[in-house]
C-alpha positions in Angstrom: 0.0 0.0 0.0 2.8 2.4 0.9 4.4 1.7 -2.5 1.1 2.4 -4.3 0.7 5.7 -2.4 4.2 6.7 -3.2 3.6 5.9 -6.9 0.4 7.9 -7.0 2.1 10.8 -5.2 5.0 10.7 -7.7 2.5 10.8 -10.6 0.6 13.7 -9.2 3.8 15.6 -8.5 5.0 15.0 -12.1 1.7 16.2 -13.5 1.8 19.3 -11.3 5.3 20.2 -12.4 4.3 19.6 -16.0 1.3 21.9 -15.7 3.4 24.6 -14.1 5.9 24.3 -17.0 3.1 24.6 -19.5 1.6 27.6 -17.8 5.0 29.3 -17.4 5.8 28.9 -21.1 2.4 30.3 -22.1 2.5 33.3 -19.8 6.2 34.1 -20.3 5.6 34.2 -24.0 3.2 37.1 -23.5 5.9 39.3 -21.9 7.5 42.0 -24.1 10.7 43.2 -22.5 11.8 45.4 -25.4 14.5 47.8 -24.2 17.7 49.4 -25.6 20.3 46.7 -26.3 23.6 46.2 -28.2 22.1 43.6 -30.5 18.8 42.2 -31.5 19.1 38.4 -31.9 16.7 36.8 -34.4 16.2 33.0 -33.9 16.1 31.2 -37.2 13.2 29.3 -38.7 12.6 27.5 -42.0 13.3 29.1 -45.3 12.0 28.0 -48.7 14.2 28.4 -51.7 15.9 31.4 -50.3 12.7 33.0 -49.0 11.8 33.2 -45.3 8.9 31.0 -44.2 5.9 33.0 -42.8 7.1 32.2 -39.3 10.7 33.5 -40.0 9.3 36.5 -41.8 7.2 37.5 -38.8 10.3 37.3 -36.6 12.3 39.3 -39.0 9.6 42.0 -39.4 9.5 42.4 -35.6 13.2 42.6 -35.3 13.5 45.2 -38.1 10.8 47.2 -36.4 12.8 47.2 -33.2 15.9 48.2 -35.1 14.2 51.1 -36.8 12.8 52.2 -33.4 16.5 52.6 -32.3 16.6 49.9 -29.7 19.8 48.4 -31.1 22.5 49.2 -33.7 23.1 45.5 -34.6 21.0 42.5 -35.7 22.4 39.0 -35.2 20.8 36.5 -37.6 20.9 32.8 -36.6 20.3 29.5 -38.2 22.3 26.9 -40.2 21.7 25.0 -43.3 18.8 22.6 -43.0 18.5 19.2 -44.6 18.0 19.6 -48.3 18.8 23.3 -48.3 21.7 25.1 -50.0 21.6 28.3 -48.0 21.5 29.0 -44.3 18.5 30.5 -42.5 20.8 33.2 -41.2 21.8 34.2 -44.8 18.2 34.3 -45.9 17.4 36.5 -42.9 20.3 38.8 -43.8 19.1 39.3 -47.4 15.6 40.0 -46.2 16.8 42.6 -43.7 18.9 44.3 -46.3 16.0 44.5 -48.6 14.0 46.1 -45.8 16.4 49.0 -45.1 19.0 47.5 -42.7 22.6 48.5 -43.4 24.7 45.4 -44.2 27.4 46.6 -41.8 24.9 46.4 -38.9 24.1 42.7 -39.5 26.1 39.8 -37.9 25.3 36.2 -38.8 25.6 32.8 -37.3 25.4 30.1 -39.9 26.2 26.9 -38.1 23.5 26.4 -35.5 21.0 23.6 -36.1 19.3 24.0 -32.7 18.5 26.9 -30.4 21.3 25.8 -28.0 23.9 25.7 -30.8 22.8 29.1 -32.2 22.8 30.7 -28.7 26.3 29.4 -28.1 27.5 31.0 -31.3 25.7 34.2 -30.5 27.6 34.5 -27.2 30.9 34.2 -29.1 29.8 36.7 -31.8 28.8 39.2 -29.2 32.1 38.8 -27.3 34.1 39.2 -30.5 32.2 42.5 -31.3 32.3 43.9 -27.8 28.5 43.6 -27.4 26.9 42.7 -24.1 23.2 43.4 -23.9 20.8 41.4 -26.2 17.2 41.4 -27.2 15.9 38.0 -28.2 13.2 37.7 -31.0 11.3 34.6 -31.7 7.7 33.2 -31.3 6.1 33.5 -27.9 6.2 29.8 -27.2 10.0 29.8 -27.7 10.9 32.7 -25.4 11.1 30.9 -22.0 13.6 28.3 -23.3 15.7 31.0 -25.0 15.9 33.0 -21.8 16.9 29.9 -19.8 19.6 29.1 -22.3 20.8 32.7 -22.2 21.0 32.6 -18.4 22.9 29.3 -18.5 25.4 30.9 -20.9 25.7 34.1 -18.9 24.2 36.2 -21.6 22.5 39.5 -20.6 19.2 39.0 -22.5 15.6 40.3 -22.6 12.7 39.0 -24.6 10.6 40.6 -27.3 8.4 38.0 -29.1 6.6 38.6 -32.3 2.8 38.6 -31.9 2.3 38.5 -35.7 3.4 35.0 -36.3 1.2 32.6 -38.3 1.3 30.5 -35.1 -1.6 32.5 -33.6 -1.7 33.3 -29.9 -4.1 31.0 -28.1 -4.6 28.9 -31.2 -4.5 25.1 -31.3 -1.2 25.4 -33.2 0.4 27.5 -30.5 -0.7 25.0 -27.8 0.9 22.2 -29.8 4.2 24.1 -29.7 3.7 25.0 -26.0 3.3 21.3 -25.1 6.3 20.4 -27.2 8.3 23.1 -25.3 7.2 21.6 -22.0 9.0 18.4 -23.0 12.1 20.2 -24.2 12.7 22.2 -21.1 14.1 19.3 -19.1 17.0 19.1 -21.6 18.3 22.3 -20.0 18.9 20.2 -16.9 20.0 17.0 -18.8 22.6 18.7 -21.0 20.5 18.8 -24.1 20.5 15.0 -24.3 16.9 14.6 -25.1 16.1 12.6 -28.3 16.4 14.4 -31.6 12.7 13.8 -32.4 11.9 16.0 -29.4 14.6 18.7 -29.7 14.6 19.0 -33.5 13.1 22.1 -35.1 9.6 21.3 -36.5 9.5 21.3 -40.3 6.7 23.8 -40.4 8.8 26.5 -38.8 
């Protein structure tokens, strides 16, 4: 009986922690901490034949708006070359930003990252090499809590500014799907990013 009670208690504890994680991801994604920074970091997403996917374009449009508002003098584009692609997400983002009035000299790019963790590692190095310290992270709302936790682990001074114009609509079934997925990914921050690739990989529709 004691074993059964312990098992039930463990299950309820796990469910409670999972629910807290889901709620935290959902609520944190609603926070816009836009403030002056040294660089705006745009997390990569899918590109199609050299054109940003709708999700990536929403992130870029938001970052460009922040740049034109004078919140930072640099943009850091992230994202490597996906399977079957010939150009990196970062390069596609750079081209899009230039077409939308960003000076090429103000854009820094990270072409190697195939996950959020890899991209953020590279961002830290890029910022150190360019004497930049404060960053403003741009991605979809569901992504923001994980990014901030990664940034904290890397010692990066970061704030969040999610795009609210993404095709992954706020409060939609699609957003909840990604929130639930994020709730499974978060433990990887404690396990050294050793979760299976089918969980940590970037969804093909991003």
